[in-house]
N, C-alpha and C positions, 0 to 999 in steps of 0.2 A: 078720508077718514082722519079725524083729529089725532094729533100725537098724544100718546098717553105715557104713563110712567115708564114703559119699557119698549114701545115699538119704534123709538127713535134711534136705537142703538146700531152702531157699526161694530159688530162683535164676531165677525167671521174673517178668516184669512182670505186673501185674494180678491178683495172688493175693488181694488184699483184706486185711482184718485177720487177723492170725495167730489160728488157731483156739484156741490155748492162752494167749492174751494175758492177763496178770495171774494165771494159774493156777499158774505156776512161780515159785519164789523162790530166791535165794541166801541161805542162812542162816548160813554160816560160811566163814571163809577163814583160811589159815595159810601162813606163809612159813618156809622153811628158812634157815640161814645162806647167805650169798652169798660165794663166793670167786672169785678171778681164774681159777683152774683147779684141777683135781684133780691131786695129785702122783703118782698111780699106786700109792701105797703105803698111805695111811691108810684103813682100812676104815670108820672112822666118818665119812668124807666121800665115800663112793661115791654114785652116783645112788640106789641103794636106800636107803642110810642117810638121805640128805637127804629122800627121798620120805616115809619113815616119820615124820620130824620134822614135815614140812609137814602131813601128814594128822593127826597127833596134835594139832597146833596148831589145825587147822581144826575138828576135832570138839570140842575144848575150847571154842573160840569159840562153837560152836553149842549147847553143853551136851549133847552126845551121847556115846555110847560106841561101841566097835567093834561091839557086838551090834545097834546100830540101823541099820547100813549094809547095804543090800541091792543096791547097784550100784556098779561100779567102771569108770571110763572114763579112758583116757589115750592118748597118742600116742607112737610110737617115734621121732619127729623130734627127737632130742636134739642134732643138729648134730655128733655125734661120729663117726658111722658105725657102724651097728649090728652089723657082723660083724668088726670089726677089734679084735684084742686086743693091747695094747702090752706085755704081760707074761704070764707063766704064770698060769693061773687059781689063785685061792686055794681054801682048803678050803671045803666046803659051809657055808652056802648059796651062797657065791660060787664055784660050779663051772661057770659059764657067763657070758656077757656080761650076762645078765639079772640085775639087781641091782647091776651095776657101772657100765656106761656107758649102760644103758637100764633101764627098770623096768616090767615088765608088770603087768597086773591080777592075773594068776594068781600071780605071785611075791609080790605084796603080800598077797593073800588068805592065802596059805600062811604067810608070815613073821609077819604081824600077827594071825593066828588069827581071821579074820573068819568067823563060822559061818553067817551068814544071807544071804550074797550069792547072788543069783539071776541077775544080769545082769553080764557082764564083756565089755568091748570094749577091746582093747589096741592097735588099729590105726587109730585115728581120725586126724584131720588135725592140722595145727599150730595152736597158740594159738587164735585167735578161731573158727576152724572147729571146733575141739574144744569150745569153749564153746557154740557154736550146736548142735552135736550133743547136748551134755548137756541143753540146754533142751528140745529135741524129745524126747529119750528119757524125761525125767520127764513131759512133757506126754502122751506116748503110753502111759504106764503101765509102761514097762520097769523102772523102779525108783521107789521112794518116797523113799528117802534115798540119793542118788547122790553118791559122792565122785569128783571129777575133778581130776587133777593135770597140770601141764605142766612137764616137765623141760627144762632147758637145760644142756648139758655143755660142757666145754672141757678138753682135754688138751694139755699143752705140745707145741708144734710140730706138732700134728696136727689143727688145726681143719678139719672137713669133709674129712678125708683117709681116711675109712673105705673098706673094700673095696667097698662098694656105691656109692661116690661117684665120679663121672666124673673129679674132680680128682686122684684117686689113681693113675690109670693112665697108660700111655704112649700108648695109642691110644684113639680114640673110635669108636663104632659108632652106626648109626641116626641119629636126629635130632641126637644130641649132636655129630656130626661138623660140623654147621652152627652150633650155638650155643656149644659149649664153647670155640671159638677166641676168643670175646669175653671170656674170662676168668672171674673169680670168680663162682660161682653160675650157671654156664652163661650168662653174659652179663647177668644181672639187674642187677648193679651198673652196668655200662656202659650198659644200656638206660635206667636211671633218670637217668643223667648226660646222655645224649643228649636225653631228653625235657626235662630241666631247662634245657639250653641252648636248645632250641626255645622254651621258655616265656619265658626271659629276653629273647630276641631279639624275640618277638612283642609283649611288653608293655613293653619298654624298660627292663629292669632290668640292673644289672651282673651279668655271669656269675660273677665271682669276688668274694667278700666280702659279698654281700648277705644271706647267711644268718647273719652274725655275731651280730646281736641275738637271733635265735632260739636259737642255740647257747648263748649266755651265760645266757639265761633258763632253758633246759633244765637247765643245771648248777645254777643257783640253786634251782630247784624240787627237783632231785634231792638237794641237800644238806639239804633240809627233810624228806626221806623217810628216816627212820632205818633202815629195813630195806634200803635200796639200797646198791649197791657203793661209790659215791663217798662217801656219808655215813659208811660204816663204815671204809673203807680209804684214801681219798685226799680228805680233807675240806678242799679249798681251792677257792675260786671262780675261774673263768677270766674273762678280760677279752676285749674285742673285739680288743685288740692280740695277746693269746695266740692267738686264732682266726686272725688274719691271718698270724701267724708260724708257725702249725702246718704240718706237712709235707703234701704232696699224697699222696693215695692213687692218684688217677687224675685229673689236672688237668682241671677246677678242684675236684674233690671232695677235701676235706681230711679229715685224720684225725679232727678234731673234728666233722665232719658225720656220722660213723659211730658206731653203737652199739658197745660194747666187749664182746667175748665173755666170759662169766662162767660159773660153775658154781653152779646153784641150782635149787630146785623150789618152786612155789606150788601149793597145793591149795584146792579150793572145795567146799562142801557145797551141792548142789542138792536141793530138795525141793518138795513141793506147797505151794501157798499156804495151804491149810487147816492143814497140819502146822506150817508155819513160824511161825504165830501163837503157838505154845506153846513156841518155842525161846528161847534166851537173848538173842539179838540182835534188833534191829528188822529185819524182813524187807526185802530189796531185791528187788522184783518184776521179772520179765522181761516186757516188752511186745511184743518182736519180735526175730527174727533174720533176716538176709537175706544172700545171697551173690551176688557179681558173677559173671556168666557171659559174659564178653566177650573171647574170645581174639583176639589180634592177628592181622592178616592175613599177617604175616611173622614171622621169628624176632625182630625188633625192633619193639616197639610205637611208635606215634607220640604226640605230644602230644594230638592230636585224639582218638585212641582212648582214651587215659587219661582225658581230660576227659569224654567221653561215658560211659565206664564208671562214673565216680564220680557223674555226674548221675543215671544210671539206678539205681545202688545207693542213692543218697540218696532217690530217689522210692520205691523198694521199702521202705526203712526207715520212712519217714514214713507211707506207706499202711498198712503192716502193723501199726504201733504206734498209729495213730490220732492221732499228734502231728504237729507241724510244726517247722520249723527254729527258730521263735520260742519253742518250748516247751523246748528243750534247754539245760540249765544247765551241765552238766559235759561237756566234749568232749575225748575222748582217742583220736585217730586214731593209726595206726602211724607211727613215726618212725625206722625202722631206718637209713635214710639221710635226712637232712634235706632232700635234694633233691626228694623226691616228696611230702612231707607236705602241701604246699599244694594238691595235687590233691584230697585228701579235704576239706580245709578249704573250698575253693571249691565243690566238687561238692555238699556238704551245706549250703552257704549259711549256715554258723553265724555268728551275730551280724551277719547281713546282708552278709558278705563275698562278693563276686561274682568270677567268673573274671577273673584278672589283677590282683587286689587284695591277695592274701595278703602279698606282700613289703612293701607299705606298712603292713599291719597289724603285721608283725613289728617295725616301728620304733616302735610305740606301746606302750601299757601292757598287757603280758601277765602281770603278776605275779598271784600267787594272791590278793593283797589288793585287786586292782584290779577294774575292771568287765568285763574280758575275760580271765579266768583260764584260759589255754590250756595243755593237757597238764599238769595241776596236780601230777602226781607227778615231772615231769621226763622222763617216758616212758622209753624204752629208752636214749635218748641220755644222760639224766641219772641213771639208776639202774643201767645195765649191761644187756646183752642178755638180760634175763629174758623178754622179750615179754609176760609176765604183769603187769607193773607197771601197765599201762593198765587192766587189769581190777581189780586190787587197789585202785587209787586210786578207781575208781568206787564200790566198796563202801564204802570209808572216807569218801568225801565225802558220800554219801547218808546214811550213819549219823551224820555229824557228828563223826567220829573221826580225821580226817586229821592225820597228824603225831605220833601217839602212839608207843608202844613198837615197833610194827611187826611183831609176831609173830602177828597175828591174834587176840590175846587182850588183853582190857582188864585192866590191872593197877591195884590200889588205889594212889592217889597219882600215877598217871601222867597227863600232860597229856591232857585229853579235853574239847574238841578241842585239837589241837596247832597249831603255827604254820602248817601247810600248809592248814588248813581255809579253803575259799573263803568270801568274805563276801557274795556275791550269793546269790540263791535257789539252793538245792541240793536239788531234789526229783526231778530227772531227770538221767540220764547216758547218753551215747552213746559207745561205743568199738568199735574194730575193727582187724583186721590180716588179711592181710599187705599186699602191694603193690597198687597200682592195677591193675585188670584181673582180679583174682582174689581180692579180699578178702571177708571175712565181718564183719558188724557186728552188735551187739546193743544194744537199748535197755532201760534200767533205770529204775525209778521207786520212790519210797517209797509210792505209791498204786497199788493194782492196777487201779483204775478211772480212772486219769489221763486227762484229756481236755483 
């Protein structure tokens, strides 16, 4: 049975070591340009155009051609709204939203002339769920050279205002009548803030201002990530004073706690471990993927529910990969709002940090040059809301190429490694998204038999 949006998941306790551990690898990655938003006019900057650039860069990175590709996998979750057209359609091939504000596998196969594709899935999940789906698909033999891409879109004045999004309407129906009233993302932003306030009260941290060192380090790392938004468009370092003086989104959540919507696409080449050995780059093997399955008992989750979810997800990841927290070198959890990242940090027990200790850790040395290089790309907060930065950074760090030119291709004379390359051991990496309670994580290694 072909893998679909949800039947690939490892979302139960006690599943043991992943059956495809070390048999699937990432052999290439590519990044499109990253803009603040699409202007609604330039056809060379549509979601389709940027997807083709990212795929071309990923295939070049792996040393492959279009004819080598036999699988295509993506998500419609561009955050634009899949059925909302802000202007008349353009001439073919831009005669629908496909290729403009989203980009299906069918559209890409046709436009790029891929002749040997046998597996296409265009309706997978967002970011890390998509990456876990890709790992399982190659492991199950759906494709041998699978190109997977993750698009993030942004149209002026219309973020998440598509016709399919509850935010665009005057009335709500069904479950949305209970959670849409809590604001942006049907209450996800507010829920994260409520849990953060519970966390600060329980462990004695200031509710406002305690995340300043984290935000400053995220921007610092992001400025060393040449393909990120800030490095390209706003190359200045923020200070803790800048953070404290930044405006509130929803007190005490500040604008600098939030990742910034951008327009860009990242693509990755998944293949079998056997085939990856003959490709251009050093393979990065996948040891496990796992997904949380811990719905809240109400429309708003509690601190205890988030903590339990992250503990269980961490246990699934370590069991399935055969590794422990002490084995993880590169750690890239999701940071869409800085107010929830510590839940992953503590639940996975990275570098020995226990529940209630992350805010103290933020006051220490998190630099990429130091002993605890946390979120070494700057994550989404430091590179823009690509969501894929945490994945791209894992690949670069394990290859020893972090901080280079940033298009997924190594250039003669380019810094290799660059200034973002961590200095401690970099043989394993753990990343995941999205928020506590429903995240997917993946474990990577330079050694398919890592133990």
